[in-house]
C-alpha positions in Angstrom: -43.9 -20.0 5.2 -45.2 -16.9 3.0 -42.2 -13.7 2.7 -42.2 -10.5 3.7 -42.1 -8.2 0.6 -39.7 -5.5 0.7 -41.1 -2.0 0.5 -38.3 -0.2 0.9 -36.7 -1.8 -2.2 -40.0 -1.1 -4.4 -40.1 2.6 -3.0 -36.9 3.5 -4.6 -37.5 1.7 -7.4 -40.3 3.3 -7.8 -39.9 7.4 -6.4 -37.0 6.9 -9.6 -40.0 6.2 -12.3 -37.7 3.0 -12.9 -38.9 -0.8 -14.1 -37.7 -3.8 -12.3 -36.0 -4.2 -16.2 -33.8 -1.1 -15.4 -32.8 -1.6 -11.8 -31.3 -4.6 -13.9 -29.7 -3.7 -16.2 -28.3 0.3 -14.2 -26.9 -3.2 -11.9 -25.3 -4.6 -14.7 -23.9 -1.9 -16.1 -22.0 -0.3 -12.5 -21.0 -3.9 -11.5 -19.7 -4.2 -15.5 -17.6 -1.0 -14.7 -15.9 -2.3 -11.4 -14.8 -5.3 -12.7 -14.5 -5.7 -15.8 -17.6 -8.9 -15.9 -20.9 -8.1 -16.7 -23.2 -10.6 -13.8 -26.2 -12.2 -14.8 -28.4 -10.1 -13.0 -32.2 -9.2 -14.2 -35.9 -8.5 -13.7 -36.6 -11.5 -11.9 -33.4 -11.3 -9.4 -35.0 -7.5 -9.1 -38.0 -8.5 -8.5 -37.2 -11.5 -5.5 -35.3 -9.1 -3.3 -38.4 -6.6 -3.7 -41.1 -10.2 -3.1 -38.2 -10.8 0.2 -37.7 -14.2 -1.0 -33.8 -13.2 -0.5 -32.6 -10.4 2.1 -29.2 -10.4 1.2 -28.4 -9.4 -1.8 -24.0 -10.0 -2.3 -22.0 -7.6 -0.9 -21.1 -6.1 -4.7 -25.3 -6.0 -5.9 -25.2 -3.8 -2.5 -23.3 -1.5 -3.7 -24.0 -1.1 -6.9 -28.0 -0.8 -5.7 -27.4 1.7 -2.9 -25.5 3.3 -6.4 -28.7 3.3 -7.9 -31.5 4.1 -6.1 -29.0 6.6 -5.1 -28.9 6.3 -0.8 -26.6 4.9 1.7 -26.6 2.5 3.7 -28.2 -0.9 2.6 -31.1 -1.1 5.2 -32.6 2.6 3.2 -33.3 -0.5 0.9 -34.6 -2.7 3.2 -31.8 -5.3 3.2 -31.1 -7.9 6.0 -30.1 -11.0 6.9 -31.5 -13.5 8.0 -28.4 -15.4 9.8 -28.6 -12.3 11.8 -31.8 -13.2 13.6 -33.4 -11.0 11.3 -32.5 -7.3 12.3 -32.0 -5.2 10.1 -27.8 -3.7 10.2 -26.0 -0.8 8.5 -24.4 -1.0 6.2 -22.1 1.0 8.5 -19.7 -1.3 10.8 -17.5 -0.5 13.5 -14.2 0.5 11.4 -12.2 -2.6 14.2 -14.9 -5.2 12.4 -13.3 -4.7 9.0 -9.6 -4.4 10.0 -7.9 -6.0 7.2 -9.3 -5.0 3.9 -7.2 -4.8 1.0 -7.4 -2.0 -0.1 -8.4 -2.4 -3.5 -11.7 -2.9 -2.3 -12.2 0.8 -0.6 -11.1 1.6 -4.3 -13.2 -0.3 -6.1 -16.3 0.6 -4.8 -16.6 -3.4 -3.7 -17.9 -2.0 0.2 -19.4 1.2 -0.2 -20.7 3.0 3.0 -19.7 6.0 5.0 -16.4 4.9 6.1 -14.6 3.9 3.0 -13.2 7.2 3.2 -12.5 7.1 5.8 -10.9 3.9 6.6 -8.5 4.7 3.5 -6.6 7.6 4.4 -3.0 7.2 4.4 -3.0 4.1 2.5 -0.4 4.2 -0.1 -1.9 4.0 -3.8 0.0 3.1 -7.0 0.2 2.0 -10.9 -2.7 -0.6 -10.3 -5.2 1.5 -9.0 -4.7 4.3 -11.8 -5.2 1.7 -13.7 -8.4 0.3 -12.3 -10.0 4.3 -12.8 -8.0 3.9 -16.3 -10.3 1.2 -16.6 -13.4 2.5 -15.8 -13.8 5.6 -17.6 -12.7 3.9 -20.6 -15.0 1.6 -19.6 -17.9 4.3 -19.4 -16.7 6.2 -22.8 -16.7 2.9 -24.6 -21.0 1.6 -23.3 -22.1 5.1 -24.3 -23.1 5.0 -28.0 -24.5 1.7 -26.9 -26.9 2.6 -24.2 -26.9 6.1 -24.0 -26.6 8.6 -20.9 -28.7 7.7 -18.1 -27.8 4.4 -17.6 -24.5 5.5 -17.5 -24.3 8.6 -15.3 -24.7 7.5 -11.6 -22.7 4.7 -11.8 -19.6 7.4 -13.3 -20.6 10.6 -10.4 -20.3 7.1 -8.3 -17.5 6.3 -9.2 -15.6 9.9 -9.6 -16.7 10.2 -5.8 -14.3 7.5 -5.2 -11.0 9.2 -7.3 -11.3 12.0 -5.7 -11.4 10.8 -2.4 -8.4 8.8 -3.2 -6.4 11.6 -4.6 -7.4 13.9 -1.7 -7.6 11.1 0.9 -4.3 9.1 0.3 -0.2 9.4 0.0 1.4 8.2 -3.6 4.0 9.6 -5.0 4.4 12.8 -7.3 4.4 10.8 -10.2 1.4 8.7 -9.7 -0.6 11.6 -8.0 0.0 13.5 -11.7 -1.2 10.8 -13.2 -5.1 10.3 -11.0 -5.3 13.2 -11.7 -4.7 13.0 -15.6 -7.5 10.3 -15.0 -10.0 12.1 -12.8 -9.6 14.9 -15.6 -10.9 11.8 -18.7 -13.7 10.8 -15.8 -14.9 14.4 -15.4 -14.8 14.5 -18.9 -16.9 12.0 -19.2 -19.0 11.9 -16.6 -20.3 15.6 -18.0 -21.1 13.7 -21.3 -22.8 11.1 -19.5 -25.1 14.5 -17.3 -25.8 16.0 -21.2 -27.2 12.7 -22.9 -29.0 12.2 -19.9 -30.3 15.5 -19.8 -28.7 17.3 -17.1 -26.9 20.4 -18.3 -26.0 21.4 -15.2 -24.5 18.2 -13.9 -23.2 18.8 -16.9 -21.4 21.9 -16.6 -20.3 21.1 -13.4 -18.3 17.8 -14.6 -16.9 19.5 -17.6 -16.0 22.6 -15.6 -14.2 20.0 -13.3 -12.6 17.9 -15.8 -11.2 21.2 -16.8 -9.4 22.4 -13.3 -8.3 18.7 -13.3 -6.9 18.4 -16.8 -4.8 22.1 -15.7 -3.5 20.2 -12.7 -2.2 17.4 -14.7 -1.0 19.5 -16.5 -2.4 17.6 -19.9 -3.7 20.0 -22.5 -4.9 17.1 -24.0 -7.6 17.3 -22.3 -7.9 20.5 -21.5 -8.2 20.9 -24.8 -11.2 18.4 -24.4 -13.3 20.0 -22.5 -13.5 22.9 -23.9 -14.9 21.4 -26.8 -17.5 19.7 -24.4 -18.0 23.1 -23.1 -19.0 24.5 -26.2 -21.0 21.7 -27.9 -22.7 22.2 -23.5 -23.1 26.4 -24.2 -24.5 25.7 -28.4 -27.7 23.9 -26.2 -27.8 26.6 -23.7 -28.6 29.2 -26.0 -24.9 30.5 -26.0 -23.8 30.6 -29.4 -21.2 33.7 -28.9 -19.6 31.2 -26.0 -20.4 28.1 -28.3 -18.1 29.9 -31.0 -15.2 31.5 -27.8 -14.9 27.9 -25.9 -14.1 26.4 -29.2 -11.5 28.9 -31.4 -9.6 28.8 -27.4 -9.7 24.7 -27.7 -8.1 25.8 -31.4 -6.1 28.0 -30.1 -3.5 24.6 -27.9 -0.9 23.6 -29.3 -2.7 20.3 -27.9 -5.6 21.0 -30.1 -3.1 21.2 -33.2 -3.0 18.1 -35.2 -5.8 18.2 -38.6 -7.8 15.4 -37.1 -9.0 17.9 -33.9 -8.9 21.3 -35.4 -11.3 19.6 -38.3 -13.7 18.8 -35.3 -13.0 21.7 -33.1 -14.1 24.2 -36.7 -17.3 22.1 -36.4 -18.0 22.9 -33.0 -17.1 26.6 -34.3 -19.5 26.4 -37.0 -22.1 25.2 -34.7 -22.1 28.3 -33.7 -21.7 30.5 -35.5 -24.7 29.1 -37.0 -26.8 29.9 -33.8 -25.6 33.5 -34.1 -27.4 33.0 -38.0 -23.9 34.0 -39.4 -24.3 32.2 -42.2 -21.6 32.6 -43.9 -19.1 32.0 -41.0 -20.4 28.9 -40.6 -19.7 27.9 -44.1 -16.5 28.4 -44.0 -15.9 27.4 -40.4 -17.2 23.6 -41.9 -15.4 23.9 -45.0 -12.5 23.9 -43.2 -13.0 21.2 -41.2 -14.1 19.2 -44.6 -10.5 20.2 -45.5 -9.0 19.1 -42.4 -10.8 15.9 -42.3 -9.7 14.8 -45.5 -5.5 15.0 -44.1 -6.3 12.0 -42.1 -5.4 10.3 -39.1 -2.6 10.9 -37.2 -0.2 9.8 -34.4 -0.5 12.3 -32.4 -4.1 12.6 -32.5 -6.4 12.7 -28.9 -7.4 9.3 -28.1 -11.0 11.2 -26.9 -11.2 12.0 -31.2 -11.8 8.3 -31.9 -15.5 8.7 -32.1 -14.4 11.0 -35.0 -14.9 9.9 -38.1 -17.3 10.5 -41.2 -20.4 10.2 -39.7 -19.6 11.9 -37.1 -19.1 15.1 -40.1 -22.0 14.6 -42.1 -24.2 14.9 -38.7 -22.4 17.7 -37.5 -22.8 20.2 -40.5 -26.4 18.9 -41.6 -27.1 19.9 -37.4 -25.6 23.3 -38.5 -27.2 22.9 -41.5 -30.5 22.9 -40.1 -30.0 25.8 -37.6 -29.7 27.6 -40.4 -33.0 26.6 -41.9 -31.1 24.5 -44.8 -33.6 21.5 -45.3 -32.1 20.3 -48.6 -28.4 20.4 -47.0 -29.2 19.3 -44.4 -31.6 16.2 -45.5 -28.3 14.8 -48.1 -25.8 15.2 -44.9 -28.2 13.5 -42.4 -28.3 10.6 -45.0 -24.5 10.5 -46.1 -24.5 10.5 -41.8 -27.0 7.5 -41.9 -24.9 5.5 -44.6 -21.9 5.4 -43.3 -22.4 5.5 -39.5 -21.6 2.0 -37.1 -23.8 -0.1 -36.4 -23.2 -0.3 -32.9 -23.8 3.2 -32.3 -27.7 3.0 -31.6 -28.2 6.3 -29.8 -26.3 8.0 -32.3 -27.7 6.3 -35.5 -31.5 7.7 -33.6 -30.0 10.8 -32.5 -28.8 11.5 -36.9 -32.6 9.5 -37.5 -34.2 12.4 -35.1 -32.5 14.9 -37.4 -32.9 14.0 -41.0 -36.8 14.5 -39.9 -35.7 17.8 -38.4 -34.7 18.4 -41.6 -37.9 16.5 -44.2 -39.9 18.3 -41.4 -38.2 21.7 -42.8 -38.4 20.5 -45.8 -42.3 19.7 -46.2 -42.0 16.7 -46.0 -43.9 15.2 -43.0 -44.4 11.8 -44.2 -40.5 11.3 -44.6 -40.0 12.9 -41.2 -42.6 11.3 -39.7 -41.1 7.4 -41.6 -37.3 9.0 -39.6 -38.4 10.0 -36.0 -40.9 6.3 -36.4 -37.3 4.8 -36.3 -35.7 6.6 -34.3 -38.8 5.7 -31.3 -37.6 2.0 -32.1 -34.1 2.4 -31.6 -34.8 4.4 -28.4 -36.7 1.7 -26.4 -32.9 -0.4 -26.6 -31.3 2.8 -25.2 -31.6 6.2 -22.4 -30.5 9.0 -23.3 -32.7 11.2 -22.5 -31.0 14.3 -24.7 -32.9 12.0 -27.7 -36.0 11.5 -26.1 -36.5 14.4 -25.8 -35.7 15.7 -29.2 -37.6 13.2 -30.7 -40.4 14.7 -29.4 -40.5 18.3 -29.8 -40.1 16.6 -33.8 -43.5 14.8 -33.2 -44.8 17.7 -31.6 -43.6 20.4 -34.4 -45.4 17.7 -36.4 -48.4 17.4 -35.2 -48.9 21.1 -35.3 -48.1 21.7 -38.4 -49.1 19.1 -40.0 -51.8 17.4 -37.4 -53.8 15.2 -41.0 -51.0 13.7 -42.8 -51.7 9.6 -41.6 -47.5 9.0 -40.7 -47.8 12.2 -38.5 -50.7 10.6 -36.9 -49.7 7.2 -36.1 -46.3 8.3 -35.1 -48.0 10.8 -31.9 -50.4 7.4 -31.2 -46.9 5.9 -30.8 -44.8 8.6 -28.5 -48.4 8.8 -26.1 -47.9 5.2 -25.7 -44.1 5.4 -25.0 -44.7 8.4 -22.8 
């Protein structure tokens, strides 16, 4: 007997411009964040769902697919159980049919659906639920550098929404409440960063502000500094360099931003703002302070969110300042130092440094080297999903095409970029 194709599922995927491989990867990311285990789902699985070979995926897969494809109910994706006589049910069932239910299943998002928020109202939560969301935030942060923000953003927002429901609808002790607020602050900032990497600046601003609010409610100055630092970077990218300077200075003025390593990183954020303002002297001074403080090494009281900050990050951000100031030779040298010390697993960051190197080479009148760096970045971006990096790469390609259209390496790069679009 033939299978009836699932047009709803296929349309939902195509509406978002996703391939079967991309949907499978995002489902796997989502489930890994919730369970700590990466499931064996691939493009063939998704293809079988679309062809109607399987009409009723497992509960966890259905929940993940709803999140990835942005719908509320299973019927919107054309899923139904053949054991129900072909009836295509709503995902939300009357609450009486679902009880008793383990609290953790609602908190982890395993059931999904609109009824989950009502069912957890007033339930008592404690340390296990706190640790679940802490683990989610940590896994998001760890996978960001490996796969990019595009693949993780939807899962992060879904988890943050569930945590918000827990905070606002469940009951807990005062200590648990403060810790939930702190974890919400950390998860909000992480979600904001994923939005930023996915090129969603308005959403990034919203989540950074949410993180700032939650950090203040939790009374945690360390996460408040983290949110301010991220807002400083966002302000620079939004062509508000003076805001970038003042946000970095405000963060640096907090006692929680006073460790040498943290102050070093905040000076880098300030330097980027000064560069955007065209104040080369102030930018150089801030970069100098950043390097001096960085050389003092790590300390036990350094914030955990700063674990990524290493020599490669320092050189990469210094290079960005130098590029903005038109110091192409210095920027090229800084990018090369960043590449030599960058952690191999950080594919997205390596792509960004290569793009920066290409920008510096273009500014120095070296189109062949710029095109080579851009081509290497393009290969890396086949493995990660970062709209931020992709936009910078295509902007570099356009710059090279306008200025050096007759150079063979530039022509070859342009062809590769067209093929990847």
